[in-house]
C-alpha positions as CSV (number, residue, x, y, z in Angstrom):
1,M,-0.2,0.1,0.0
2,N,2.9,2.2,0.7
3,L,4.1,1.9,-2.8
4,I,0.5,2.7,-4.2
5,R,0.2,5.6,-2.1
6,N,3.4,6.9,-3.2
7,C,2.6,6.4,-7.1
8,E,-1.0,7.8,-7.0
9,E,-0.1,10.9,-9.2
10,T,2.0,9.1,-11.6
11,V,0.9,8.2,-15.3
12,I,0.5,4.4,-14.1
13,G,-1.0,5.5,-11.1
14,K,-3.8,7.6,-13.0
15,K,-4.1,4.7,-15.5
16,Y,-4.9,2.1,-12.8
17,D,-6.5,4.7,-10.3
18,F,-4.2,4.0,-7.3
19,E,-6.1,6.5,-5.2
20,S,-9.2,4.2,-5.2
21,I,-7.3,1.0,-4.6
22,R,-7.7,-0.2,-0.6
23,N,-6.9,-4.0,-0.6
24,Y,-4.8,-6.4,-2.4
25,K,-7.9,-8.0,-4.2
26,T,-8.6,-4.7,-6.2
27,F,-4.8,-4.2,-6.8
28,T,-4.9,-7.7,-8.4
29,E,-8.1,-7.0,-10.5
30,R,-6.6,-3.6,-11.7
31,V,-2.8,-4.0,-12.2
32,P,-1.7,-6.7,-14.7
33,V,1.1,-9.1,-14.3
34,S,3.8,-7.7,-16.9
35,T,6.9,-8.7,-18.7
36,Y,9.8,-6.4,-19.6
37,E,8.4,-6.1,-23.2
38,E,4.8,-4.7,-21.8
39,L,6.5,-2.3,-19.7
40,E,9.1,-1.3,-22.1
41,P,6.9,1.8,-23.6
42,M,7.0,3.2,-20.4
43,I,10.4,2.6,-19.6
44,E,11.6,4.2,-22.9
45,L,9.8,7.1,-22.2
46,T,11.9,8.0,-18.9
47,R,14.9,6.9,-20.7
48,K,14.0,9.9,-23.0
49,G,13.6,12.3,-20.2
50,A,10.1,12.0,-19.1
51,Q,9.2,11.5,-15.2
52,N,6.5,10.6,-12.9
53,V,5.6,7.6,-15.5
54,F,5.9,4.8,-13.3
55,W,7.8,5.9,-10.0
56,N,7.2,9.4,-8.3
57,T,10.8,10.6,-7.7
58,P,13.3,11.1,-10.9
59,I,14.8,8.0,-12.5
60,K,18.2,8.8,-13.3
61,W,20.1,5.3,-13.8
62,F,19.0,2.3,-15.9
63,A,20.8,-1.1,-15.2
64,K,21.4,-2.7,-18.6
65,S,20.4,-6.4,-18.3
66,S,22.7,-8.9,-19.6
67,G,19.9,-10.4,-21.8
68,T,20.9,-13.8,-21.8
69,T,17.5,-15.0,-22.9
70,N,16.7,-11.7,-25.4
71,A,19.3,-10.7,-28.1
72,K,17.4,-7.2,-27.2
73,S,19.1,-5.4,-24.0
74,K,16.8,-4.5,-21.1
75,F,17.2,-1.3,-19.2
76,I,15.9,-1.9,-15.6
77,P,14.7,1.4,-13.9
78,V,17.1,2.1,-10.4
79,S,15.6,4.9,-8.2
80,N,17.5,6.7,-5.8
81,E,15.2,4.6,-3.3
82,A,16.2,1.2,-4.8
83,L,19.8,2.2,-4.7
84,E,19.7,3.2,-0.9
85,D,16.9,1.1,0.6
86,C,17.4,-1.9,-1.4
87,H,20.9,-2.7,-3.0
88,Y,23.0,-0.8,-0.6
89,K,20.8,-1.7,2.3
90,G,21.2,-5.4,1.1
91,S,25.1,-5.0,1.1
92,K,25.1,-3.7,4.6
93,D,22.8,-6.4,6.2
94,L,25.0,-9.1,4.4
95,L,28.1,-7.8,6.3
96,C,26.1,-7.6,9.5
97,M,25.0,-11.2,9.1
98,Y,28.1,-12.3,8.2
99,L,30.1,-10.5,11.3
100,N,27.1,-11.4,13.6
101,N,28.0,-15.3,12.7
102,N,31.8,-15.0,12.6
103,E,32.7,-12.4,15.8
104,N,36.4,-13.1,15.1
105,S,36.1,-12.1,11.5
106,E,39.3,-9.7,10.6
107,M,37.6,-9.1,7.0
108,F,38.0,-5.4,7.2
109,L,41.5,-5.4,8.2
110,G,42.3,-6.2,4.1
111,K,40.3,-5.5,1.0
112,S,37.4,-7.0,-0.8
113,L,38.3,-8.1,-4.5
114,R,35.2,-7.3,-6.2
115,L,34.5,-8.4,-9.8
116,G,31.5,-6.4,-11.6
117,G,30.5,-6.2,-15.0
118,S,32.6,-5.0,-17.6
119,S,30.6,-2.0,-19.0
120,Q,31.3,1.5,-18.1
121,I,28.2,4.2,-17.6
122,Y,26.6,5.8,-20.7
123,E,24.9,9.2,-20.5
124,N,22.1,10.1,-22.7
125,N,18.8,12.4,-22.3
126,N,20.1,13.2,-18.4
127,T,20.0,9.4,-17.8
128,S,22.6,6.9,-17.3
129,F,23.0,3.3,-17.9
130,G,25.4,0.5,-17.6
131,D,25.6,-2.8,-15.6
132,L,24.0,-3.0,-12.1
133,S,27.7,-3.5,-10.8
134,A,28.9,-0.4,-12.5
135,I,26.1,1.9,-11.2
136,L,26.5,0.6,-7.5
137,I,30.5,1.3,-7.9
138,E,29.6,4.6,-9.4
139,N,27.3,5.5,-6.4
140,M,29.1,3.8,-3.6
141,P,30.3,5.7,-0.4
142,M,33.7,6.6,0.1
143,W,34.4,4.2,2.7
144,A,33.2,1.3,0.7
145,E,35.6,2.3,-2.1
146,F,38.3,2.6,0.5
147,S,37.8,-1.1,1.3
148,S,37.6,-2.4,-2.0
149,T,39.8,-3.7,-4.8
150,P,40.6,-2.9,-7.7
151,S,40.1,0.8,-7.9
152,N,36.7,2.4,-9.4
153,K,38.9,3.2,-12.4
154,V,39.8,-0.5,-13.5
155,S,36.4,-1.8,-12.2
156,L,34.6,0.1,-14.9
157,M,36.9,-0.8,-17.9
158,S,35.0,-2.1,-20.7
159,E,37.3,-4.3,-22.4
160,W,37.5,-7.6,-20.6
161,E,40.9,-9.1,-21.4
162,T,42.5,-5.8,-20.5
163,K,40.5,-5.6,-17.2
164,L,41.4,-9.0,-16.1
165,T,45.4,-7.9,-16.4
166,A,44.7,-4.5,-14.7
167,I,43.0,-6.3,-11.9
168,I,45.7,-8.7,-11.2
169,N,48.3,-5.8,-11.4
170,E,46.6,-4.1,-8.9
171,T,45.2,-6.8,-6.3
172,K,48.2,-9.2,-6.4
173,K,50.0,-6.8,-3.8
174,E,47.0,-6.2,-1.9
175,N,45.7,-7.8,1.5
176,V,42.6,-9.5,0.2
177,T,40.5,-11.1,2.8
178,S,37.3,-11.6,0.8
179,F,35.9,-12.0,-2.8
180,A,32.6,-10.8,-4.5
181,G,31.4,-11.6,-7.8
182,V,29.8,-14.3,-10.2
183,P,31.5,-17.6,-9.7
184,S,32.2,-18.6,-13.2
185,W,33.9,-15.2,-14.1
186,M,35.7,-14.9,-10.7
187,L,37.2,-18.4,-11.1
188,V,38.4,-17.2,-14.6
189,L,40.2,-14.3,-12.8
190,L,41.4,-16.2,-9.7
191,N,42.8,-18.9,-12.0
192,R,44.7,-16.6,-14.3
193,I,46.0,-14.9,-11.0
194,L,47.7,-18.4,-9.8
195,T,49.2,-18.7,-13.2
196,E,50.8,-15.2,-13.3
197,T,51.8,-15.2,-9.7
198,T,53.2,-18.9,-9.6
199,N,51.4,-19.5,-6.6
200,S,50.0,-23.0,-6.1
201,N,46.9,-21.7,-4.2
202,L,45.4,-18.5,-2.9
203,M,46.1,-18.7,0.6
204,E,49.9,-18.7,-0.1
205,L,49.3,-15.3,-1.8
206,W,46.4,-13.8,0.4
207,P,46.9,-15.7,3.8
208,N,44.2,-13.9,5.4
209,L,41.2,-14.8,3.2
210,E,38.2,-15.6,4.8
211,V,34.8,-15.4,2.7
212,Y,33.4,-15.2,-1.0
213,F,30.1,-13.5,-1.6
214,H,28.6,-15.0,-4.7
215,G,25.3,-14.8,-6.7
216,G,24.4,-14.8,-10.1
217,V,24.7,-18.7,-10.7
218,N,24.3,-21.7,-8.8
219,F,27.4,-22.4,-6.8
220,E,27.2,-26.2,-6.6
221,P,28.9,-26.8,-9.9
222,Y,32.1,-24.8,-9.0
223,R,32.5,-25.7,-5.2
224,E,35.1,-28.2,-5.6
225,Q,37.1,-26.3,-7.8
226,Y,37.2,-23.2,-5.6
227,Q,38.2,-25.4,-2.6
228,K,41.2,-26.8,-4.5
229,I,42.1,-23.1,-5.2
230,I,41.6,-22.1,-1.9
231,P,42.6,-25.2,0.9
232,S,41.1,-23.9,4.0
233,S,38.6,-25.5,6.0
234,D,37.8,-22.3,7.6
235,F,37.1,-20.4,4.5
236,K,33.5,-19.3,4.2
237,Y,31.1,-18.9,1.4
238,Y,28.0,-16.6,1.4
239,E,25.4,-16.6,-1.3
240,I,23.5,-13.4,-2.2
241,Y,20.5,-13.2,-4.6
242,N,20.5,-9.8,-6.1
243,A,19.5,-8.8,-9.7
244,S,19.2,-5.6,-11.5
245,E,15.6,-5.4,-10.5
246,G,16.4,-5.6,-6.6
247,F,18.4,-7.3,-3.9
248,F,16.0,-10.5,-2.8
249,A,17.7,-12.5,-0.3
250,I,20.9,-13.3,1.7
251,Q,22.2,-16.4,3.4
252,D,22.0,-15.5,6.8
253,L,23.7,-18.8,8.4
254,N,27.5,-20.3,7.9
255,Y,27.4,-23.4,6.0
256,S,24.0,-22.9,4.5
257,N,22.3,-23.3,1.3
258,D,19.2,-21.2,2.2
259,L,18.7,-17.5,1.9
260,L,16.4,-15.4,3.9
261,L,13.9,-13.6,1.8
262,M,14.3,-9.9,3.0
263,L,11.0,-8.3,3.3
264,D,11.8,-4.6,4.2
265,Y,13.6,-3.6,1.3
266,G,10.6,-2.0,-0.7
267,I,9.9,-4.8,-2.8
268,F,6.0,-6.5,-2.5
269,Y,6.4,-10.0,-3.9
270,E,3.9,-12.6,-5.4
271,F,4.4,-16.2,-6.7
272,I,2.9,-18.1,-9.5
273,P,3.3,-21.9,-8.9
274,M,5.3,-23.6,-11.7
275,D,2.5,-26.3,-12.3
276,T,0.4,-23.7,-13.5
277,F,2.8,-21.0,-15.3
278,G,1.8,-20.1,-18.9
279,T,-1.7,-22.2,-19.0
280,P,-5.2,-21.0,-18.8
281,N,-5.3,-22.0,-15.0
282,Q,-2.3,-19.9,-14.0
283,R,-2.5,-19.1,-10.4
284,I,-1.0,-15.9,-8.6
285,I,-0.6,-15.9,-4.8
286,R,0.7,-13.8,-2.1
287,L,3.8,-14.7,0.1
288,A,1.4,-15.9,2.9
289,D,0.2,-18.4,0.7
290,V,3.2,-20.2,-0.5
291,E,4.0,-23.9,0.5
292,L,7.2,-25.6,1.3
293,F,9.4,-27.2,-1.4
294,K,7.2,-26.3,-4.5
295,N,8.8,-24.3,-7.4
296,Y,7.4,-20.7,-8.0
297,A,8.1,-17.8,-10.6
298,I,8.5,-14.8,-8.6
299,V,6.5,-11.6,-9.6
300,I,7.6,-8.3,-7.7
301,T,6.5,-4.8,-7.4
302,T,9.6,-2.5,-6.3
303,N,10.4,1.0,-5.4
304,S,11.6,1.8,-8.9
305,G,8.2,1.6,-10.1
306,L,8.1,-2.0,-11.7
307,W,4.6,-3.1,-11.1
308,R,3.9,-6.9,-10.9
309,Y,6.9,-7.5,-13.1
310,M,7.9,-11.2,-13.7
311,I,11.7,-11.3,-13.5
312,G,12.1,-14.8,-15.0
313,D,13.4,-16.6,-11.7
314,T,12.1,-19.5,-9.9
315,V,12.6,-20.3,-6.3
316,R,11.2,-22.9,-3.6
317,F,10.8,-22.1,0.1
318,T,12.8,-24.3,2.4
319,S,11.3,-22.6,5.4
320,L,8.3,-20.6,6.3
321,K,9.4,-19.1,9.6
322,P,11.2,-17.1,8.5
323,Y,10.8,-17.3,4.9
324,R,14.2,-19.0,3.2
325,I,14.4,-19.7,-0.5
326,R,16.6,-21.3,-2.9
327,V,16.8,-20.2,-6.3
328,S,15.7,-23.1,-8.7
329,G,16.2,-21.9,-12.1
330,R,14.8,-19.5,-14.9
331,T,10.9,-19.4,-16.3
332,K,12.6,-19.5,-19.8
333,H,15.5,-21.9,-18.7
334,H,13.9,-25.2,-18.1
335,I,13.1,-28.1,-20.3
336,N,9.4,-29.3,-20.5
337,V,9.2,-30.8,-24.1
338,F,8.3,-34.1,-22.9
339,G,6.8,-33.4,-19.6
340,E,9.9,-33.7,-17.5
341,E,9.8,-30.3,-16.0
342,L,13.9,-30.1,-15.6
343,M,15.2,-27.1,-13.6
344,V,18.6,-26.0,-13.6
345,E,18.6,-26.6,-9.9
346,N,18.4,-30.3,-10.9
347,T,21.1,-30.3,-13.6
348,D,23.5,-28.5,-11.5
349,Q,23.0,-30.9,-8.5
350,A,23.5,-34.0,-11.0
351,I,26.8,-32.4,-12.6
352,A,28.3,-32.1,-9.0
353,K,27.3,-35.1,-8.0
354,T,28.6,-37.0,-10.9
355,S,31.6,-35.2,-11.0
356,S,32.2,-36.0,-7.3
357,V,31.6,-39.8,-8.0
358,L,34.0,-40.2,-11.1
359,N,36.5,-37.7,-9.9
360,C,36.1,-35.2,-12.8
361,E,35.6,-31.6,-12.8
362,V,33.1,-29.6,-15.1
363,K,33.7,-26.1,-16.1
364,D,30.6,-25.1,-18.4
365,Y,27.4,-26.7,-19.9
366,T,24.3,-26.2,-21.4
367,V,21.5,-28.7,-22.4
368,A,18.8,-28.8,-25.0
369,P,16.2,-31.4,-26.2
370,I,16.4,-33.8,-29.0
371,F,13.1,-33.7,-30.5
372,M,11.1,-36.8,-31.4
373,K,11.0,-37.7,-35.1
374,G,8.8,-40.4,-36.5
375,K,9.3,-43.7,-34.3
376,E,12.3,-42.2,-32.7
377,K,12.3,-41.1,-29.0
378,G,13.3,-38.0,-27.4
379,A,16.4,-37.5,-25.2
380,H,18.5,-34.5,-23.7
381,E,21.6,-33.3,-25.4
382,W,24.6,-31.8,-23.5
383,M,27.5,-29.6,-24.4
384,I,29.9,-30.2,-21.4
385,E,33.4,-28.6,-21.2
386,F,35.5,-30.3,-18.6
387,K,38.3,-28.8,-16.9
388,K,39.3,-32.4,-15.7
389,H,37.9,-35.1,-18.1
390,P,36.4,-38.4,-16.9
391,E,38.2,-41.6,-17.4
392,D,35.3,-43.2,-19.3
393,M,32.7,-40.9,-21.4
394,E,30.1,-43.6,-21.5
395,Q,30.2,-44.2,-17.8
396,F,30.1,-40.4,-17.2
397,Q,26.8,-40.6,-19.4
398,K,25.3,-43.4,-17.6
399,V,26.1,-42.0,-14.2
400,L,24.6,-38.6,-15.0
401,D,21.8,-39.8,-16.4
402,E,21.1,-42.1,-13.2
403,T,22.0,-39.0,-11.2
404,L,19.3,-36.9,-12.8
405,Q,16.8,-39.6,-12.5
406,T,17.3,-39.5,-8.4
407,V,16.6,-35.7,-8.3
408,N,13.9,-35.1,-10.6
409,S,11.1,-38.0,-10.4
410,D,9.3,-36.4,-13.6
411,Y,12.5,-37.1,-15.6
412,E,12.9,-40.7,-14.0
413,A,9.4,-41.4,-15.3
414,K,9.9,-40.4,-18.6
415,R,13.2,-42.4,-18.7
416,Y,11.6,-45.6,-17.2
417,N,12.5,-48.4,-19.5
418,N,13.1,-45.7,-22.3
419,M,9.6,-45.1,-22.7
420,T,9.6,-41.5,-23.5
421,L,13.1,-40.1,-23.3
422,N,16.2,-42.6,-24.2
423,Q,19.5,-42.0,-22.3
424,L,21.2,-38.5,-22.6
425,K,23.8,-37.9,-25.0
426,V,27.0,-35.9,-24.2
427,N,29.1,-33.8,-26.5
428,V,32.6,-32.8,-25.1
429,A,33.4,-29.3,-25.8
430,R,36.8,-28.3,-27.0
431,E,39.0,-26.1,-24.3
432,N,37.2,-22.4,-24.0
433,L,34.3,-23.1,-26.4
434,F,31.9,-21.4,-23.8
435,Y,34.4,-18.8,-23.5
436,D,34.5,-18.2,-27.3
437,W,30.8,-18.1,-27.8
438,L,30.3,-15.5,-25.2
439,K,33.0,-13.6,-27.0
440,E,31.3,-14.0,-30.3
441,Q,27.8,-12.8,-28.6
442,D,29.8,-9.7,-27.1
443,K,29.1,-10.8,-23.6
444,L,32.3,-11.3,-22.2
445,G,32.2,-10.0,-18.5
446,G,31.2,-10.6,-14.8
447,Q,27.2,-10.2,-15.3
448,H,26.9,-12.7,-18.5
449,K,26.2,-16.3,-17.8
450,I,26.0,-19.3,-20.0
451,P,22.4,-20.4,-20.7
452,R,22.0,-23.9,-19.0
453,L,19.0,-25.3,-20.0
454,S,16.5,-24.4,-23.1
455,N,13.2,-25.7,-24.6
456,E,14.7,-24.9,-28.1
457,R,18.2,-25.9,-29.7
458,D,19.5,-22.5,-31.1
459,Y,22.2,-22.1,-28.4
460,L,23.4,-25.9,-28.6
461,E,23.5,-25.8,-32.5
462,Q,25.5,-22.6,-32.1
463,L,28.2,-24.2,-30.0
464,I,28.1,-27.4,-32.3
465,G,28.6,-25.3,-35.2
466,M,31.7,-23.4,-33.4
467,Q,33.3,-26.7,-32.4
468,T,32.6,-28.2,-35.8
469,S,34.2,-25.1,-37.3
470,I,37.2,-25.2,-35.4
471,N,37.7,-29.1,-36.0
472,S,37.5,-28.6,-39.5
473,K,40.1,-26.4,-39.8
474,G,42.6,-27.8,-37.7
């Protein structure tokens, strides 16, 4: 109601007569659930200088989304309220929770190595846009900059390869006590640092390391690789769930996989049960009505003027008192061609378990369906880049398929006696295939991610094409 009262006099407030809304039921009847494409005309008006369109205070900043599911960039509005009462408040709460759980921490005696997106800030029509991380760095208080490395100048460099070299040169002599960034890109940086400093692990270079604050992708496929380069049983891993649209949840306990949903950051939450998502029977429920261990698509209304906006993420609740969640995937990044309801959480878990059993390491992967043709049954086709290859690929395929069945009962049902699906197929990617694919898409940098799952074969066919092209040349 606070958000509604604030925006009674905005364009959207007058359109839906916010002034007369007195309860949740009226709100849901008047204001439709929206995607970015549906909100884009209003966002573009504001980007061109119009104000008081969907939020009652001036919108100067726009976070340019990485756009992993759409070629077209998204520009997410970021108000001053969102910066102060959501993003920065989330960062401060994260530090407070960590310090509360670790009273002997000496994190602030050193610096935090941060790895943001490789985009500078661009200005147009008195508004500015760039990666969310760039916007946060541009606006952060002096004390936060003082305790971080590399410098703002290096952090905001656009060219990824040049930026990596500059980060290494600035940070290798610092007393680094913590990391912050997306696991996949942070791993690239840390391995490069080890190569260039000839250290066997990071504790030799930075003996006071104590915590890594990570988010953006599921950490499980990367955990073993991090433990090898940070061989310390005392080192902590803390997950956060933040996005261009807001800061949503924080790991509030040591050694936990659950994230505390933060309810006082100016965001109103609604949820769509995934078993009804995109169907004529689609339901939308309030936070008070969620159930444990069900997958939900998130709908948010925010203090940046996003009204009933589908952010594209799915979560499941592991606790209701307090509300704790785990991010399970993306509404567009799942496979349900054969009724298997495969989520990224399932494939990440299966990869981690299989790698542990067979003593191998996976660097990156993506999965797409093999569609049924005539009497041929369907299957899932994987492209996997290994850091350490399994000794027997046929055994790896078999174990991965069996493990996937143990973590997803719908997949198990479709695989029963090869009734609907045949055993999955694995393509072994050449070294740096995914890196080269991202480079070709102009998506190198801290905020870009490999699309793990897709109901279509577009990503996979592009990767197969690049792999075949290199093989034919060489």
